[in-house]
N, C-alpha and C positions, 0 to 999 in steps of 0.2 A: 381698756381694750383686751380682748380675749385672744389667747394664742393656742393653737392646736398642740403644738409642742414647744417646750420651754426647758432648756438646759441653764437653769439659774447661775450656777457657779462657772459656767463656761460663756455666759453672757451671750446665749445664742437663743433667738426666738424665731419660731416659724408660725406665721398667722394662720395660713391655710396649708393642710397637708391632705390632699385629695387621694383617695383610694382608687378611684376610677380614672383612668388616663384619658380613654375616649370610648366612643361607641362605634361598633363595626357591624353593619347589617343588623341593627337592633340588638346587638350583644354587648354588654359592658366588658371592655378590656381594662383589667385591674394592674396597677403598677407592680403588684405582687408578682403576677404572671410575666410581666415584662422584665423584671429584674431576674426571676428564676431562668428566663430564656437567655438573658444575657450571660448569666452565670455558666449555663450549659455551653453556649458558644465560645466564650473565653476560656473555659475549662478545656474544651476540644482543641482550641487553637494552641494552648500551652502544650498539651499532650503531643499533638502533631509536631510541634517545634522541637520538643524534647526527643521525640523519636527520630527525627530526621537529623538532629545534631549528634545523635548517638549512632547514626548509620543504620537505624532499623527501618523496616518497611513501614511508612506512616499509613498506607492504605489499610493495613491490618489494624491498626488502632482506630481509624475512622469507622471501619465495619464494626468493631467492638462497641464503640461508643454508641452507635445506633442502638444496639441490642441492650447496652447497659442504660440507657435513657428509659427505654420501654420497661424493662424488669425492675429498674430503680424506682420508677413511679409507682409500679404495682406493689413492690415491697414496702415502700414508704407508706402506702395507703393501708396495706394488710397490717403493718405494725401498729399503725395508729388505731385501726378499728379494733384490733384484738385487745388493746389495752384502755380502750374507751367504749367497750362493748355495750354498756348500759345505754349509750346514746343511740344505738343503732337496733338493739334486738326486737324492739316493738315495731320498727319501720324499716325492714331490709331495703327497701328502695333508696334510702338515704346512703347507703354504701357507695353508690354509684354517683352521688352528687358531689364530686370532687371539688367543683368549683365554689362550694360552701365552705371549703377548707377541710384540713385534717389529713396532713402527711407528717411523717417523722424522718429525720435525717438518718437515724440508725437503721432504720428499715430500708433505706435506699442503699446504704453502705453495705449492709449484709447481703442484699440482693444483687448488687453489682459485683461484690466479691465472688459470690457463687457463679455468676455469669462469667466472670474472668476464668475462674477454674475450669469451667466447661469449654469455654472458647479456646483456652490456650491448649487444653488436651486434644481438642478437635483439629487445631491449626499446627499442632507440634511445636508450640512456643514455649520459651522458658518463663514459667510463671513468676518467678522471682524478679527477673529483669523487666517483665511486663508490668508487675505491681509497682516496681520502683519508678518506672516512667509515668504511669498513671497517677501516682501520688501528687505530682505537682498540679496536674489539672483538676484533681479532687479538691485539693486545698484551694486553688484559685476559685472554683465554682462555690465552695463553701463561704469564703471570704466575701464574695459578691452577693450570694444568695440570701445570706442573713438579713441584708438590708430590705429585703421584701417583707419581713415581719415588722420593719420600722413603719413602712407605709400601711400595713394592715393593722398597726396598733396592737401587736400581740408579742408572745414570747418575751415578757418583761418580767421583772422580778417583784419582790416584796418591797415594802417602804424603804426609802434610802434617804440619806442626807450626806452623801459624800460628794467629792469633787465632780463626778460624772452624773449625779442625780438627775433625772429627766421627769419633767411634768407633762402630763397629757390632760387635756380638757376633758373633764370627767364625762360631760354629756355626749362625747364622741368615741367612747371606748367602753368595752365591757371589762369590768373588773371584779375582784372577788370581795367577800365580806370582810376579809382579814386586812384589806387595804382602807384605811380611813381617808377620806377626802379632806383637802384643806381649802379654805377660802381666801383668795386673793383678789383685791379690787372687785368684790362682789361676784366673782367667778369660782366655780368649783373645779379643783385639779386634783389628780392623784400624783404623788411624787414617788418614783420607784426607781429601782435598779434597771438600767437599759442592758439587759443581759444579752440581747442580740448583738449589741455593740461589743460586749466583752468578749463574746465568742468569735466575732469577726476579727477583731484585734489579736486574739490569742492565735487564731489560725494564721494570721499574718506573720506573727513572730515564728510560728513553726516553719512557715514557708521560707522566711528569711534565713533561718538556722539550716534547713535543709539544703538550701542553695549553696550556702557556705560550706557545709559538710560533705557535699556530694563528692568531691575530689579526695576526700579523705576516707570514704567508706571502705570498709574492710571485706564486705561480702555482698553478693547480690541479694536483694530482699531486705537489706538493712534499713533503706531509706522508708520503705513501707512500714517496717516494724516500728521505727522511730516515730513515724507519724501516728501510728495506732497507739503507742505508749503515751506520747505527749498529748494528743487529743483526748484520750481517755482521762488523763490528770485534769485537764482544764475543763472538760465537759462535766465531770464529777462534781467540781466545786461550783460552776456556773449553774448547774442544774439545782444544786442545793438552794439557790437564790431564787428560783423561778416559783411562780404561784400556779402555773398551769401544768402541772406535772402529770404525766401519765403514770398510773399506779398499778403495781402488782401486789395484791395483799397488803395494801396501804404503805407499800414501799415504792419510792419513784424508780420506775423500770429502767430508765436512762442512766441513773446511778449504778444499778446493778449491772447493766451491761458494760458500764464504764470500767467497774472493778474487774469483770471477767476479761475484757480486752486488756486491761492494764496488766493483769496477772499472765494472760496468755503471751503477750509481746514481750513482757519483762522477762519471763522463764526463758524464752528462746534467745532473747539479747544475752542474757547472762550466760547461758549455755555456750553460745557462740564466742563470746568474749573471753570467757575464763575456763571453759572446759573442752573446747574443740581443739583438734590438732592445729598447731600454729601454722603448718605448712598448707593446710586446707583453707583456714579461715582467711588468709591473706591472699588466696588464689581465687580471682574472679572468674 
């Protein structure tokens, strides 16, 4: 019997893993889109909860999320296209075919961050407090959203034989020449790193840590900086395992961005922890 997905060392087998959930008015509705939608909804609920709990105006966050979603999607698409331009330069119409895939989380984060800067300036809000509050929702969305890649059979890594190794039925997935299929019971599989799972779990650890650390934070903006710092570390190593990297001059762009974010967040955190006036750093 063939299985669409198989985690051999976890003794987990999934016979059928459909990409399409249902059809609506003749349009295929993909599980990927449903999961991304759930990620946005739950992320928004977490942000609103955190805002309300800290006696902030949750309506201001709801308004921001509306704009962040729009510009986040645009940013994610632009980022992907910029670093996979060869796939679009001879057929520019494909740029708008977002249902065929092609978004990148770093593009969404950068675009949402820029949106937050302009939004807070317009609304006269404290950007540092605003970013701290949004961090919890952002992480929640990333934790959930990565599972869309699972249903799409994408964002996996190179060949693996560790405890979390995952097998995809080769006939139902696009894979790269560097991955050599294996034959099991006359069926062809690829056995790879489930990098979507690694990133989802890594983000969960970051979220748990930040929830624990929140009451111990020393300055506004620290939660967001810690998120950037730890996410960049995890993403750098996880990206190194992937086979579907976006490249800039043969270097994985997400690893380059991770290094930049790591250095940026690290410098500010070090400056705040060790070189700032103690009276100021502990004053929120």
